[in-house]
N, C-alpha and C positions, 0 to 999 in steps of 0.2 A: 595324486594329490591335487586338489582343486585350487583355484585362484580365489583371491579375495573379491567379494562383491563390490559393486559401486558404492554402496553405503559405507563399507569398511575403508575404502580408499579416500573418502571425502576429507578425512581429518589429517592425512599425512602428507599428501603431495603439495608442493608449493604452488602448482598451477591452479589449484582449487581455492586458494586464499583470496579474500576480498581485497581489492586494491584501494584500501581506505586512505592512502596518502593522497589520492586524487579527489577525495570528497571535501567540499568546503566546510562542512560541519552541520550541526543541527539547525533546523529551521523551525523556530517557534517564537511566539510573542512573549516577551518577559512580562513580569507582573508590575507594570507601570500604569499610571492613571494620569489623564489630563496632560498629555505631552504631544508635541508635534515633532516628528522625526523626518529626516531627509533621505531620499534614495540617492546613494552615491555610486552604485554599480549594479548592473544586471549580470548574473552569473549563470553559466550553463553547468549543471551538476550531473555527472554520469549516473548517479544513483537516484535522481529525482526525474519524474516525467514532466514536471513543470519548471520553468525558469525560477531562479531565486533572486531576490533583491537584497543587496547589502545596504542597510540603513544606518544612519548615524544619529545619535541622541545629542541633546544639548551639552551633556557632560563629556562628550567625546567618545563614548563607548559605542561599539558597533554590534549588531546582531543581524541574523538572516531571517527573512520571511519568504513565504511562497508568493510569487508575483502574480497579480491579476492582469487581465487583458487591458491594454492601454497604459500600463505603468511605464514611466520613463525616468531617466536620470535627472535629478534635480526636483522631482516631485515631492511635495509635502504630504505627509501622511499623519492624520490626526488620530490619536488613540485616547479614548475616554468614553464617558457615558453619553454625553450630548454632543455629537458631531454631525456634520452634514453627510448626506447619503451619497458621497462621491466615491466612485470605484477606487478601492484601495484602503479607504479609511477603516478603522477597527473600532467596534463598539459592542455593547452588550446586546443580547438577543431581545431583551425587553424594550429596547429603544428602536428596533427595526420594524418598519411597517410590514403588514402582510403582503405576500407576493413578491418580496424583494429577493433577488438571487444573492446568495452568500457563499462563502468558501472558507476553508481553514477554520472550521467550527470546533469549539472546545466541547469535549464530552463532560468535563467537570470544570467548574470555575477555576481559572488559573493554571490549567495544564498546558497551555501554549498552542493548542489546536491539534485535533485528532481526526476530524471528519471532513470529507470532501477536499482532499489535498492532491489528487491526481490531476495531471494536465488536462485542461478543458472541462473539468467537472465543476459542479456547483450544486448547492442545496437551495431550498426555497422555504421561506417562513410561511407556514400555512395559517396558524392561528396563535393569538396571544391570550393566554388565560391567567394573567397576573403573574404569579411566581413561576408558572410553567409555560413554555413556548413549544408548540408542536412544529416540527421541521420535517419536510419531505426530503429524504436522502436521494442521492443520484440513482440508487437502485429502485426508487419508488416507494420504499418502505417509510412509514411514519415513525418518528421518534420524538418523545417528549424530553425536553432538556430544561435545565435550570435557566431562569431568565437572566441570571448574572453571567452566564457563559458568553464569551466574546466570539466574534466572527468578523471576517473581512467582507466588505461590501464588494460585490461583483463576481464575475466568473474567472477562474484561474486561466493563466496563459498556457500555451502548449497545445491548443486545440488542433486536431487534424494530424497529430503525429503518427497515427496508425493508418492514415489514408494511403501512404506510399507503401506498396508491398515489399517484402523481402525477396528480391529477385535472385539473389545468390546465397549459397550456404555460407560464404565468407562474411556477408553482412550480418547474418544471424550469429555467427561465431564471435565477431567483435562486440556485438550487442551483449551477448552473454558474458564475455570476458570482462567487460567494463563493470559488471555487477557481481562478478565472482560466481556466476552460475555455470553449471555443467552443460555443455552442448557438444554433440547431440545427445539426446536422451534415448537410449535403446531399451526396449522392453525385455524383461527376463526370458519370455518364451521365445524370443528371436535369437538368444545366445546359444552357445554350445553348453553342454552339461558341465564342462570344466569351469565355466564362468559364473553360472547361476543355478540354483536348485530347480528352477523351472525350465532350464534349457534342454535342448536335445529333442530327438524324435523326428519322424517323417513329416509332421505338420506341427504348426505352432499351437501348442496346448500345454496346460500344466501337467497333464499325465499323472493324476493322482490327487489325493487330498492336499489342499494348500492351507489348512488350518494348523497353526503352530502355537505352542504355549507361550505365555508371557515371559517365562523364564528361559526361553531359548537363547542360545549364544548368538552374537553377531555373525552374520553369514548364513545362518539358518533361519533367522527371524525375518522371513519374507512371506508375503501372501496375507491371509486373514490372521491377524494376531489376536489370540484369545477371543474368538467371536462368541457371542451369546447364542447366535443361530446363523445359519447360512441357507442359501436356496431362495426359491421364489416366495416361500411363506404361504403356500396354499392351505386354506382351512379344510380340515377333515370333516366330511359329511357325517352327521350323527344319524344313526339308524333308530327309527322309532321302536 
């Protein structure tokens, strides 16, 4: 009798659950206009690669946003349509000049920010075409967004977090544990046949077809799941 595969164990063991009690909460800009908020605290979040800023509104309510470089406690952040281009301020894409680095960009007006949210990342406003603004994403891809989408001015904090290498397996273990990730990740061909359908053999290989139907039960559903085709896709030469 075989053992359960890694995908089958993910939902049962408490060690694989996310430690959500350590997360400060969601980080997004609420739907407010023409207001000045104050940064009251900078927070390290285990689930975010950039620091978070806890800001306070005039009404006394608090919310979290992704902090930009140079942001500090006590800083005033202006949110609205016509604000200064100071790093940290939040305004619409139609009000931002071309060539300005931006972060925490909304994909749709009012969604709170979906694009360029990783530590040290930023997007750039390429061109303003009235109702549409073309933005260059951190990947280099161009994306056209609604001019009413909001964004933060400046580059996100947390730059250089990947410069220091993981010198020990223990460091990688605690990094994965903080986010509820499984570490280490072992390939199926490196396992024994009792642990995985691809395990076993004198060398690491699948040893047989690895295409499985979409209706396969958990534990068997590994490899190419209901593929339309497999292989290199060489074209057959047509004889005249």
